OpenMM code with the backbone's topology and positions (N, CA, C; nanometers):
from openmm import Vec3, app, unit

residues = "MET ILE ASP THR ASP MET MET ILE TYR LYS LEU PHE LEU THR ASN TRP ASN GLY ASP HIS VAL LEU GLY SER LEU ALA ASN MET LYS ALA GLN LEU TYR LYS THR LEU LYS ASP GLN THR ASN GLY TYR TRP SER GLY HIS THR ALA TYR HIS ILE ALA VAL HIS GLY GLY PHE LEU LEU ASP GLY GLU SER GLY THR HIS LYS SER LEU THR SER LEU GLY GLU MET PHE MET VAL ASP TYR GLU ASN LYS MET MET ARG GLY ARG SER".split()
positions = [
    Vec3(-17.1040, 4.8147, 0.9894),
    Vec3(-17.0715, 4.9349, 1.0645),
    Vec3(-16.9264, 4.9731, 1.0347),
    Vec3(-16.9051, 5.1006, 1.0133),
    Vec3(-16.7709, 5.1523, 0.9851),
    Vec3(-16.6976, 5.1745, 1.1166),
    Vec3(-16.5744, 5.1281, 1.1219),
    Vec3(-16.4895, 5.1546, 1.2386),
    Vec3(-16.4160, 5.2852, 1.2104),
    Vec3(-16.4752, 5.3965, 1.2530),
    Vec3(-16.4167, 5.5271, 1.2215),
    Vec3(-16.2807, 5.5468, 1.2867),
    Vec3(-16.2595, 5.4887, 1.4038),
    Vec3(-16.1283, 5.5004, 1.4668),
    Vec3(-16.0197, 5.4399, 1.3784),
    Vec3(-16.0456, 5.3219, 1.3237),
    Vec3(-15.9478, 5.2568, 1.2366),
    Vec3(-15.9292, 5.3368, 1.1079),
    Vec3(-16.0382, 5.3908, 1.0563),
    Vec3(-16.0298, 5.4707, 0.9345),
    Vec3(-15.9447, 5.5955, 0.9588),
    Vec3(-15.9681, 5.6644, 1.0683),
    Vec3(-15.8902, 5.7845, 1.1022),
    Vec3(-15.7437, 5.7468, 1.1203),
    Vec3(-15.7191, 5.6398, 1.1923),
    Vec3(-15.5822, 5.5935, 1.2156),
    Vec3(-15.5095, 5.5672, 1.0833),
    Vec3(-15.5744, 5.4957, 0.9923),
    Vec3(-15.5114, 5.4629, 0.8635),
    Vec3(-15.4908, 5.5879, 0.7776),
    Vec3(-15.5878, 5.6793, 0.7777),
    Vec3(-15.5736, 5.8032, 0.7015),
    Vec3(-15.4515, 5.8822, 0.7470),
    Vec3(-15.4359, 5.8957, 0.8772),
    Vec3(-15.3223, 5.9715, 0.9289),
    Vec3(-15.1913, 5.8965, 0.9093),
    Vec3(-15.1929, 5.7680, 0.9332),
    Vec3(-15.0709, 5.6890, 0.9210),
    Vec3(-15.0150, 5.6929, 0.7794),
    Vec3(-15.1016, 5.6962, 0.6802),
    Vec3(-15.0560, 5.6938, 0.5406),
    Vec3(-15.0373, 5.8320, 0.4794),
    Vec3(-15.0814, 5.9367, 0.5479),
    Vec3(-15.0738, 6.0705, 0.4878),
    Vec3(-14.9996, 6.1747, 0.5702),
    Vec3(-14.9934, 6.1590, 0.7001),
    Vec3(-14.9439, 6.2645, 0.7887),
    Vec3(-14.7962, 6.2461, 0.8207),
    Vec3(-14.7245, 6.3562, 0.8358),
    Vec3(-14.5877, 6.3561, 0.8871),
    Vec3(-14.5870, 6.4371, 1.0147),
    Vec3(-14.5283, 6.3826, 1.1172),
    Vec3(-14.5213, 6.4542, 1.2443),
    Vec3(-14.5492, 6.3610, 1.3594),
    Vec3(-14.4500, 6.3461, 1.4446),
    Vec3(-14.4582, 6.2499, 1.5538),
    Vec3(-14.5683, 6.2803, 1.6541),
    Vec3(-14.5923, 6.4085, 1.6826),
    Vec3(-14.6923, 6.4410, 1.7843),
    Vec3(-14.8303, 6.3893, 1.7445),
    Vec3(-14.8757, 6.4242, 1.6262),
    Vec3(-15.0094, 6.3821, 1.5819),
    Vec3(-15.0146, 6.2309, 1.5668),
    Vec3(-14.9106, 6.1717, 1.5126),
    Vec3(-14.9095, 6.0270, 1.4925),
    Vec3(-14.8885, 5.9490, 1.6219),
    Vec3(-14.8631, 6.0200, 1.7320),
    Vec3(-14.8353, 5.9552, 1.8590),
    Vec3(-14.9525, 5.8830, 1.9218),
    Vec3(-15.0741, 5.9237, 1.8872),
    Vec3(-15.1909, 5.8567, 1.9454),
    Vec3(-15.3144, 5.8847, 1.8610),
    Vec3(-15.4120, 5.7962, 1.8733),
    Vec3(-15.5390, 5.8165, 1.8048),
    Vec3(-15.6070, 5.9431, 1.8562),
    Vec3(-15.5932, 5.9718, 1.9846),
    Vec3(-15.6528, 6.0941, 2.0410),
    Vec3(-15.5956, 6.2182, 1.9735),
    Vec3(-15.4652, 6.2193, 1.9470),
    Vec3(-15.4023, 6.3328, 1.8783),
    Vec3(-15.4513, 6.3429, 1.7338),
    Vec3(-15.4696, 6.2290, 1.6688),
    Vec3(-15.5206, 6.2280, 1.5312),
    Vec3(-15.6616, 6.2843, 1.5269),
    Vec3(-15.7446, 6.2431, 1.6206),
    Vec3(-15.8816, 6.2937, 1.6263),
    Vec3(-15.8840, 6.4434, 1.6567),
    Vec3(-15.7959, 6.4880, 1.7450),
    Vec3(-15.7889, 6.6307, 1.7772),
    Vec3(-15.7502, 6.7108, 1.6528),
    Vec3(-15.6568, 6.6592, 1.5730),
    Vec3(-15.6151, 6.7275, 1.4500),
    Vec3(-15.7294, 6.7290, 1.3491),
    Vec3(-15.7989, 6.6171, 1.3349),
    Vec3(-15.9126, 6.6124, 1.2425),
    Vec3(-16.0207, 6.7100, 1.2871),
    Vec3(-16.0496, 6.7139, 1.4154),
    Vec3(-16.1488, 6.8073, 1.4683),
    Vec3(-16.1089, 6.9514, 1.4365),
    Vec3(-15.9833, 6.9854, 1.4630),
    Vec3(-15.9344, 7.1205, 1.4350),
    Vec3(-15.9467, 7.1535, 1.2863),
    Vec3(-15.9105, 7.0589, 1.2023),
    Vec3(-15.9200, 7.0787, 1.0577),
    Vec3(-16.0638, 7.1049, 1.0154),
    Vec3(-16.1557, 7.0232, 1.0619),
    Vec3(-16.2963, 7.0393, 1.0250),
    Vec3(-16.3525, 7.1708, 1.0787),
    Vec3(-16.3166, 7.2056, 1.1999),
    Vec3(-16.3618, 7.3316, 1.2598),
    Vec3(-16.3071, 7.4506, 1.1794),
    Vec3(-16.1773, 7.4463, 1.1485),
    Vec3(-16.1164, 7.5547, 1.0711),
    Vec3(-16.1814, 7.5678, 0.9337),
    Vec3(-16.1975, 7.4570, 0.8654),
    Vec3(-16.2533, 7.4608, 0.7299),
    Vec3(-16.3970, 7.5123, 0.7272),
    Vec3(-16.4778, 7.4696, 0.8221),
    Vec3(-16.6172, 7.5145, 0.8239),
    Vec3(-16.6309, 7.6589, 0.8705),
    Vec3(-16.5244, 7.7126, 0.9312),
    Vec3(-16.5235, 7.8537, 0.9704),
    Vec3(-16.4504, 7.9414, 0.8694),
    Vec3(-16.4095, 7.8829, 0.7571),
    Vec3(-16.3484, 7.9606, 0.6496),
    Vec3(-16.1986, 7.9762, 0.6577),
    Vec3(-16.1329, 7.9005, 0.7460),
    Vec3(-15.9875, 7.9092, 0.7599),
    Vec3(-15.9202, 7.7941, 0.6876),
    Vec3(-15.7995, 7.8181, 0.6391),
    Vec3(-15.7206, 7.7140, 0.5741),
    Vec3(-15.6528, 7.6299, 0.6816),
    Vec3(-15.6379, 7.5007, 0.6529),
    Vec3(-15.5813, 7.4104, 0.7523),
    Vec3(-15.4574, 7.3366, 0.7041),
    Vec3(-15.4145, 7.3624, 0.5839),
    Vec3(-15.2989, 7.2925, 0.5286),
    Vec3(-15.3429, 7.1832, 0.4333),
    Vec3(-15.2592, 7.1571, 0.3339),
    Vec3(-15.2947, 7.0623, 0.2280),
    Vec3(-15.3196, 6.9215, 0.2813),
    Vec3(-15.2292, 6.8701, 0.3631),
    Vec3(-15.2425, 6.7326, 0.4114),
    Vec3(-15.3660, 6.7167, 0.4989),
    Vec3(-15.3884, 6.8106, 0.5889),
    Vec3(-15.5056, 6.8039, 0.6765),
    Vec3(-15.6342, 6.8099, 0.5941),
    Vec3(-15.6369, 6.8973, 0.4949),
    Vec3(-15.7539, 6.9098, 0.4071),
    Vec3(-15.7755, 6.7799, 0.3303),
    Vec3(-15.6680, 6.7237, 0.2761),
    Vec3(-15.6744, 6.5985, 0.2009),
    Vec3(-15.7342, 6.4865, 0.2875),
    Vec3(-15.6884, 6.4743, 0.4099),
    Vec3(-15.7395, 6.3713, 0.5004),
    Vec3(-15.8892, 6.3920, 0.5248),
    Vec3(-15.9297, 6.5144, 0.5500),
    Vec3(-16.0706, 6.5436, 0.5782),
    Vec3(-16.1605, 6.5146, 0.4583),
    Vec3(-16.1164, 6.5525, 0.3391),
    Vec3(-16.1977, 6.5318, 0.2189),
    Vec3(-16.1965, 6.3853, 0.1770),
    Vec3(-16.0793, 6.3273, 0.1659),
    Vec3(-16.0694, 6.1894, 0.1181),
    Vec3(-16.1163, 6.0884, 0.2220),
    Vec3(-16.1230, 6.1291, 0.3460),
    Vec3(-16.1797, 6.0437, 0.4496),
    Vec3(-16.3315, 6.0492, 0.4536),
    Vec3(-16.3887, 6.1425, 0.3769),
    Vec3(-16.5340, 6.1533, 0.3706),
    Vec3(-16.5966, 6.2387, 0.4795),
    Vec3(-16.5164, 6.3214, 0.5451),
    Vec3(-16.5664, 6.4067, 0.6535),
    Vec3(-16.6080, 6.5456, 0.6045),
    Vec3(-16.5511, 6.5891, 0.4914),
    Vec3(-16.5682, 6.7268, 0.4440),
    Vec3(-16.5922, 6.7253, 0.2937),
    Vec3(-16.6880, 6.8077, 0.2498),
    Vec3(-16.7120, 6.8222, 0.1065),
    Vec3(-16.6103, 6.9189, 0.0484),
    Vec3(-16.5506, 6.8808, -0.0622),
    Vec3(-16.4534, 6.9654, -0.1297),
    Vec3(-16.5256, 7.0886, -0.1850),
    Vec3(-16.4540, 7.1988, -0.1965),
    Vec3(-16.5143, 7.3203, -0.2485),
    Vec3(-16.4086, 7.4145, -0.3016),
    Vec3(-16.4527, 7.5214, -0.3593),
    Vec3(-16.3622, 7.6212, -0.4157),
    Vec3(-16.2716, 7.6788, -0.3067),
    Vec3(-16.1517, 7.7119, -0.3457),
    Vec3(-16.0559, 7.7728, -0.2538),
    Vec3(-16.1119, 7.9033, -0.1982),
    Vec3(-16.0929, 7.9233, -0.0691),
    Vec3(-16.1372, 8.0467, -0.0061),
    Vec3(-16.2839, 8.0487, 0.0335),
    Vec3(-16.3538, 7.9367, 0.0173),
    Vec3(-16.4943, 7.9326, 0.0553),
    Vec3(-16.5112, 7.8490, 0.1824),
    Vec3(-16.6209, 7.8749, 0.2541),
    Vec3(-16.6545, 7.7917, 0.3697),
    Vec3(-16.6884, 7.6531, 0.3180),
    Vec3(-16.6405, 7.5523, 0.3867),
    Vec3(-16.6663, 7.4151, 0.3450),
    Vec3(-16.7769, 7.3564, 0.4310),
    Vec3(-16.8402, 7.2517, 0.3792),
    Vec3(-16.9498, 7.1858, 0.4495),
    Vec3(-16.9089, 7.0466, 0.4924),
    Vec3(-16.9579, 7.0074, 0.6085),
    Vec3(-16.9344, 6.8724, 0.6580),
    Vec3(-17.0270, 6.7748, 0.5875),
    Vec3(-16.9808, 6.6533, 0.5714),
    Vec3(-17.0671, 6.5446, 0.5268),
    Vec3(-17.1431, 6.4929, 0.6490),
    Vec3(-17.2305, 6.3979, 0.6280),
    Vec3(-17.3001, 6.3367, 0.7419),
    Vec3(-17.2001, 6.2718, 0.8371),
    Vec3(-17.0988, 6.2059, 0.7814),
    Vec3(-16.9945, 6.1453, 0.8639),
    Vec3(-16.9189, 6.2521, 0.9419),
    Vec3(-16.8878, 6.3628, 0.8759),
    Vec3(-16.8191, 6.4730, 0.9423),
    Vec3(-16.9010, 6.5312, 1.0562),
    Vec3(-17.0304, 6.5466, 1.0335),
    Vec3(-17.1185, 6.5981, 1.1386),
    Vec3(-17.1230, 6.5029, 1.2576),
    Vec3(-17.1340, 6.3731, 1.2295),
    Vec3(-17.1367, 6.2750, 1.3385),
    Vec3(-17.0053, 6.2748, 1.4154),
    Vec3(-16.8925, 6.2855, 1.3439),
    Vec3(-16.7633, 6.2898, 1.4110),
    Vec3(-16.7547, 6.4113, 1.5027),
    Vec3(-16.7953, 6.5280, 1.4529),
    Vec3(-16.7863, 6.6508, 1.5311),
    Vec3(-16.8720, 6.6417, 1.6579),
    Vec3(-16.9947, 6.5951, 1.6445),
    Vec3(-17.0834, 6.5830, 1.7600),
    Vec3(-17.0257, 6.4851, 1.8610),
    Vec3(-16.9793, 6.3705, 1.8133),
    Vec3(-16.9215, 6.2700, 1.9017),
    Vec3(-16.7975, 6.3237, 1.9723),
    Vec3(-16.7105, 6.3907, 1.8973),
    Vec3(-16.5878, 6.4442, 1.9552),
    Vec3(-16.6195, 6.5506, 2.0601),
    Vec3(-16.7109, 6.6407, 2.0291),
    Vec3(-16.7473, 6.7465, 2.1236),
    Vec3(-16.8120, 6.6878, 2.2492),
    Vec3(-16.8958, 6.5865, 2.2338),
    Vec3(-16.9568, 6.5216, 2.3506),
    Vec3(-16.8506, 6.4576, 2.4385),
    Vec3(-16.7532, 6.3923, 2.3766),
    Vec3(-16.6468, 6.3286, 2.4532),
    Vec3(-16.5570, 6.4333, 2.5196),
    Vec3(-16.5332, 6.5462, 2.4519),
    Vec3(-16.4537, 6.6531, 2.5125),
    Vec3(-16.5241, 6.7063, 2.6378),
    Vec3(-16.6565, 6.7188, 2.6304),
    Vec3(-16.7328, 6.7689, 2.7445),
    Vec3(-16.7240, 6.6720, 2.8630),
    Vec3(-16.7094, 6.5434, 2.8311),
    Vec3(-16.6967, 6.4427, 2.9368),
    Vec3(-16.5515, 6.4213, 2.9764),
    Vec3(-16.4590, 6.4935, 2.9113),
    Vec3(-16.3192, 6.4876, 2.9494),
    Vec3(-16.2384, 6.3771, 2.8867),
    Vec3(-16.2831, 6.3277, 2.7721),
    Vec3(-16.2037, 6.2256, 2.7030),
    Vec3(-16.2251, 6.2381, 2.5533),
    Vec3(-16.1225, 6.1996, 2.4773),
    Vec3(-16.1357, 6.2012, 2.3321),
    Vec3(-16.0989, 6.0656, 2.2802),
] * unit.nanometer
topology = app.Topology()
chain = topology.addChain("A")
for resn in residues:
    res = topology.addResidue(resn, chain)
    for name in ("N", "CA", "C"):
        topology.addAtom(name, app.Element.getBySymbol(name[0]), res)
């Protein structure tokens, strides 16, 4: 079983700059969620955020300016995150 929390933590720790996002796993997950939501809706999210999403296996890479697709892992992350948001925790 993959420990996605540890994977997300390591991806952000080794790639991200910015104290707020790096301040907690919840902030990292919120940033990943925003990135995936933006990308699948056709919005740009920044190079580092995109890199984390693609290289973490959450998002399929695609041509610039196109809507991107989630991987199975990305879909599971989004559903899990949204369910936890509805229950008031991330």
